[in-house]
Each structure stands twice: as C-alpha cells, then as structure tokens.
C-alpha positions in Angstrom: 56.9 -27.8 22.3 59.7 -29.6 24.0 61.3 -27.8 26.9 65.0 -26.6 27.0 65.5 -28.7 30.2 64.4 -31.9 28.5 66.6 -31.2 25.5 69.7 -30.5 27.6 69.0 -33.6 29.7 68.7 -35.7 26.6 72.0 -34.7 24.9 73.9 -37.4 26.8 71.1 -39.9 26.6 70.8 -40.1 22.8 70.3 -43.6 21.6 73.3 -44.5 19.4 72.9 -48.3 19.8 71.0 -50.8 21.9 72.1 -54.0 23.7 69.6 -56.6 24.7 72.2 -58.7 26.5 72.1 -61.5 24.0 68.3 -62.0 24.3 67.7 -60.8 20.7 69.9 -61.5 17.7 70.7 -58.5 15.5 69.5 -59.0 12.0 70.7 -55.8 10.3 72.0 -52.3 11.1 71.2 -49.4 8.8 72.1 -45.7 9.0 69.4 -45.0 11.6 67.6 -48.3 12.5 68.8 -51.5 14.1 66.8 -54.6 13.4 66.6 -57.6 15.7 65.0 -61.0 15.2 62.0 -61.7 17.5 61.0 -65.0 15.8 60.5 -66.5 12.4 57.7 -64.1 11.6 58.5 -60.9 13.4 61.3 -58.4 13.6 62.0 -55.6 16.1 62.9 -52.2 14.5 64.7 -49.9 16.9 64.9 -46.3 15.6 68.0 -44.7 17.1 68.8 -41.1 17.5 71.6 -41.3 14.9 71.4 -38.7 12.1 72.4 -39.4 8.5 73.0 -36.7 5.9 74.7 -37.2 2.5 74.4 -40.9 3.2 76.7 -40.6 6.2 75.9 -41.0 9.9 77.3 -37.7 11.4 75.9 -37.6 15.0 72.7 -37.8 17.0 69.7 -35.7 17.7 67.7 -35.9 21.0 64.4 -37.7 20.8 64.8 -38.3 17.1 64.0 -42.0 17.3 60.8 -41.3 19.2 59.6 -38.7 16.8 60.3 -40.8 13.7 58.6 -43.8 15.1 55.6 -41.7 16.3 55.1 -40.0 13.0 55.6 -43.3 11.0 53.2 -45.3 13.2 50.6 -42.5 12.9 50.9 -42.6 9.1 50.8 -46.4 8.8 47.4 -46.4 10.4 46.2 -44.0 7.6 47.4 -45.6 4.4 46.1 -49.2 4.6 43.6 -48.5 1.8 46.7 -47.9 -0.5 49.1 -50.6 0.6 49.6 -53.0 3.6 52.3 -52.1 6.1 54.6 -54.1 8.4 53.6 -52.6 11.8 52.3 -55.0 14.4 53.0 -53.4 17.7 54.9 -50.5 19.4 56.3 -51.6 22.7 58.4 -48.4 23.2 58.2 -44.9 21.5 61.4 -45.7 19.6 60.5 -49.3 18.6 58.1 -51.3 16.5 57.5 -55.0 16.2 57.0 -55.7 12.5 55.9 -58.4 10.2 59.0 -60.0 8.6 59.2 -59.2 4.9 61.8 -59.7 2.2 63.1 -56.1 1.4 63.3 -55.2 -2.2 66.8 -54.1 -3.3 65.7 -50.5 -4.2 64.5 -47.4 -2.5 62.0 -45.2 -4.2 62.0 -41.4 -3.8 59.0 -39.4 -5.0 59.8 -35.9 -5.9 57.3 -33.1 -6.2 59.8 -30.2 -6.5 63.1 -29.4 -8.3 65.2 -29.2 -5.2 68.0 -30.8 -3.2 71.6 -30.1 -2.3 73.4 -33.4 -2.5 75.5 -34.5 -5.4 72.8 -36.9 -6.5 69.8 -34.5 -6.1 67.5 -33.7 -9.0 68.3 -30.0 -8.7 72.1 -30.7 -8.8 71.6 -32.7 -11.9 69.4 -30.1 -13.5 71.8 -27.2 -12.6 74.6 -29.2 -14.3 72.6 -29.3 -17.5 71.1 -32.8 -17.3 67.5 -33.0 -18.6 67.0 -36.7 -18.0 66.9 -37.9 -14.4 66.3 -41.6 -13.4 64.6 -42.1 -16.8 62.4 -39.0 -16.6 62.7 -36.1 -19.1 62.7 -32.7 -17.5 61.6 -29.5 -19.3 64.0 -26.6 -19.9 63.5 -23.3 -18.1 62.8 -24.5 -14.6 64.2 -22.9 -11.4 65.4 -24.2 -8.1 62.6 -25.3 -5.7 60.0 -25.0 -8.4 57.1 -27.6 -8.4 57.6 -30.3 -11.0 54.9 -30.7 -13.6 53.9 -33.9 -11.8 55.4 -36.1 -9.0 58.2 -38.3 -10.2 59.3 -41.6 -8.9 63.2 -41.7 -8.8 64.6 -44.9 -7.5 68.0 -45.6 -6.1 70.0 -48.6 -5.1 70.5 -49.3 -1.4 74.0 -48.5 -0.2 75.4 -50.0 3.0 76.3 -47.8 6.0 78.9 -45.3 4.8 78.2 -46.0 1.1 76.3 -43.8 -1.3 72.9 -44.8 -2.8 73.1 -44.8 -6.6 70.5 -43.3 -8.9 68.9 -45.8 -11.2 66.0 -45.9 -13.8 63.1 -48.2 -14.3 64.7 -49.7 -17.3 68.0 -50.4 -15.5 66.1 -52.0 -12.5 64.2 -54.3 -14.8 67.3 -55.0 -17.0 69.4 -55.9 -14.0 66.7 -58.2 -12.7 66.4 -56.2 -9.4 62.6 -56.0 -9.7 60.3 -57.4 -12.4 58.4 -55.0 -14.6 54.9 -55.7 -13.2 56.1 -55.3 -9.6 57.9 -52.1 -10.4 54.8 -50.7 -12.0 52.8 -51.6 -8.9 55.4 -49.9 -6.7 55.2 -46.8 -8.8 51.4 -46.6 -8.5 51.5 -47.1 -4.8 54.4 -44.7 -4.2 52.7 -41.9 -6.1 49.4 -42.5 -4.2 51.3 -42.4 -0.9 53.0 -39.2 -1.8 49.7 -37.5 -2.9 48.2 -38.6 0.5 51.2 -37.2 2.3 51.1 -33.9 0.4 47.4 -33.5 1.2 47.9 -34.0 4.9 51.0 -31.7 4.8 48.8 -29.0 3.2 46.3 -29.3 6.0 49.1 -28.6 8.4 50.4 -25.6 6.4 53.3 -27.5 4.9 54.5 -28.6 1.5 55.9 -32.2 1.1 58.7 -31.5 -1.3 59.9 -35.1 -1.6 59.9 -38.4 0.3 61.4 -41.9 0.4 59.7 -45.2 0.7 60.9 -48.8 1.1 58.9 -51.9 0.2 59.2 -55.6 0.8 57.2 -58.8 0.1 55.5 -60.6 3.0 55.3 -64.4 3.3 52.5 -64.4 0.8 54.3 -62.3 -1.7 52.2 -59.2 -1.0 53.8 -55.8 -1.6 54.2 -54.3 1.8 55.4 -50.9 3.1 58.3 -51.3 5.5 60.8 -49.1 7.4 59.1 -45.7 7.8 56.7 -43.2 6.1 56.6 -39.4 5.8 59.0 -38.7 8.7 61.4 -35.8 8.7 64.2 -38.3 7.9 62.6 -39.7 4.8 60.8 -36.5 3.7 61.5 -32.8 3.0 58.9 -30.5 4.4 58.6 -26.7 3.8 56.3 -24.1 5.3 53.7 -23.2 2.7 52.9 -19.6 3.9 56.2 -18.1 2.8 57.4 -20.6 0.3 56.7 -18.5 -2.8 58.1 -15.2 -1.3 61.3 -16.9 -0.2 61.9 -18.7 -3.4 61.2 -15.6 -5.5 63.8 -13.7 -3.3 66.4 -16.4 -3.9 66.2 -17.8 -0.4 65.8 -21.4 0.8 62.3 -22.4 1.8 61.8 -22.7 5.5 61.8 -26.3 6.5 61.1 -28.8 9.3 63.3 -31.6 8.3 66.9 -32.7 8.4 67.8 -30.2 5.7 68.6 -27.9 8.7 71.5 -30.1 9.6 72.4 -30.9 6.0 72.7 -27.2 5.3 74.8 -26.7 8.4 77.2 -29.5 7.4 77.4 -28.0 3.9 78.3 -24.6 5.4 81.2 -26.4 7.2 82.4 -27.8 3.8 81.1 -31.3 4.3 79.0 -32.9 1.5 79.6 -36.6 2.3 83.3 -37.1 1.7 86.1 -37.1 4.2 85.6 -36.8 8.0 82.5 -35.1 9.1 82.8 -32.1 11.5 81.2 -32.5 15.0 77.7 -31.4 15.6 77.5 -28.6 18.2 75.0 -29.1 21.1 72.9 -26.1 19.9 72.6 -27.6 16.4 71.5 -30.9 17.8 68.9 -29.3 20.0 67.5 -27.0 17.3 67.2 -30.1 15.0 65.3 -31.8 17.8 63.0 -28.8 18.2 62.2 -29.0 14.5 61.6 -32.8 14.6 59.2 -32.3 17.5 57.4 -29.4 15.8 56.8 -31.5 12.8 55.4 -34.3 14.9 52.9 -31.9 16.5 52.0 -30.2 13.3 51.3 -33.4 11.4 49.6 -35.5 14.1 47.9 -32.7 16.0 49.1 -34.4 19.3 51.5 -33.0 21.9 54.9 -34.8 22.0 55.8 -36.3 25.4 59.4 -37.4 25.7 60.0 -40.8 27.2 63.1 -41.3 29.3 62.4 -45.0 30.2 64.9 -47.8 29.4 64.3 -48.9 25.8 65.9 -52.3 26.4 63.9 -53.1 29.6 60.6 -51.9 28.1 61.0 -54.1 25.0 62.1 -57.2 26.9 59.2 -56.9 29.3 56.8 -56.6 26.4 58.2 -59.7 24.8 58.3 -61.8 28.0 
C-alpha cells in the first residue's frame, strides 16, 4: 500500500500536462491522455493524473497516470489471443509508445450490471421507465446493481473535452456510416470476449467487473486493434464481491475500487456534470489514489512502487 508520506509529497507533483520543449508535436489531448507524434508509425501516449467524471475533468489524483498505465500494460499482454493491441514500449510508468492507428469514432461500453449514476447510465434510463437502451431490450422487474441477463455492448459517440458522449445504437452507427456492419459485429464479439476475460480475472481477485469501456482503431493494414487503455479503474467499475449481495440487499452502494468514489463525492456536492465543478479536497484526492493503487495490487499481484522521476527527461532519453 502506498505510504501517506508519498501521497502527501505527490499532491503538488500531479501530472496535469507535459512539455517536451518542442521536441515532440502534440497530436491530440483527451480528458486524461495527451498524445504526441513520435514518427509516421508511432505515437506517445502520456497518461496524466487528471480525473474525469460525468465527462468533465474536475481535478487530479496522485499517481493515477502510473496506475492506469501499469494496469493497462499488464492487461494488454494478456489479451493478444482475442485482439491485437497498440502497445510497443513503456519508457516511463505514465507513458507508452504505441502503434499508430486510425481511431474508430465510437467508444464501446460493456455492461454486466444495471448500475450507474450519470444522466446517461443504464440504471438512470431504467429508473426513468425506459426499457430499450442502446438498441437492447431490458426486462421489467430489475433492481439497481442487479446483474444483467448477459453482458451488453452499449456504444457512445466520442465527445471532445468538456462535451458529453452520446448514447447510440448499432443501427444508428451503421445508418450514419460511422462503422460498417461487419466491423461493428467484429467489435461486439471482441468487446464481449474482453469483458468476460476481465470479469474472470476480477473474480480471482475477489472483485466484480460491473462495466468497462474499450476503444478500437485500425492499424496500417486495416486490422482491428485495441487502443487507449483496458480494464483500468478509469475505464471500468469494480466492486468487492464478498459483500456485494449483502450491501445491495440492504439498499447500499456496492463497495468499489474505481473512480465512483470521486463521482459519488461530486454528486454529494450537487455536481453531475453541469456548471462549475467544486474543488477536490486533498483527502478526497489521496483516498482516490489509495483506491487506485489497491486495485493495481489486487489485479496484478505486484506491489506498486511510485516513480518520482521526470517524465519528460525519461521519455526523451528513451527516444534519443
């Protein structure tokens, strides 16, 4: 477990942005990642410590970038039998050098449980009486946090920083020409397989993988490729299995190790994505970091060792 001293030291060292002194050209900035061009075939993905909830960047969490990259890199080594990935090298704990791919214009979320707190979540829609969600029909009589009859792929559009992702169905994606039918069906097969693999590993760690997000692209040969991240606490919702049923039956939230902790705090402050976000107190940031680190250690079985080295110097030395 990360020490209190390292957490306090890191509060003022959180990586909000990076500057390579003009040595690398920025390709794109997302809610959490900054992407730079290495050459015609490679990109540098820098995972910052920025935290996004309700599709809004609302602050930073110590070591978050290192944890996300560490978990994602660990997972990418374990899913190559399902789909190729973009990872080529990891010059720094917060960075990866990746194969350059053409991102597809959708994100895919695989949901195993009827849960969520955002305005676009499957539970919010269900609670409001909707029984069709992203093209899927849902049965009556379900309760919050209940397991779905089977995992569902629920795609969204990709919103820019500060914009909301919009729910969309398979039929709308194909009808709008975003992704052809055969490619979408391949994505669905792969995404469900990745989710099942993730859920199996989570179970071995005493966790439930409630839902998760994947992003895909096409490489230079047109091969479907997993990009961005996989099964991290930013892209996934994890619950402790041991008391899940007892807490749900008592009307309580499942205990989690993901950014729902911060999402629920922001909701308690009256923020659900609109207007100005309230500041994140230091203790909330540090508790979120503890949860990120705990998940890293639970999933990978390895001890997390924080790295305080200069990200920019390490990366440039690697590329020289």
